[in-house]
Steps between C-alpha positions, in 0.01 A plus 500: 500500500794623299510740208516201254160395630331818406322511158437840329259581236801525264575129562159386393400460154144406397394407153142650514401321179566163689252595778160337443202736448329365812804584710539846360125556565536385857803715556330812355188455728719467812694813395193708410332386840804601695522833333133578568550409865825706520301809359243466773760632749461873505862559550582301188230676308626843630858411384369399157307821457810708602700301254242548225486875556876544495520302165199687366680837570818380330303401183589138535143370519344378167 
């Protein structure tokens, strides 16, 4: 694999208005499910709680 074979997020442009509703719904369900599973991990949850507390103390939370 060469550097030319690597695609970065800056290289990818997606017209979200062109994505059908059913595809967007499916993608959202997948992302939500993965996020829920990720937060079942106590270490991830603890990291999030630390991040939230730090931001709350900085007044960055709405």
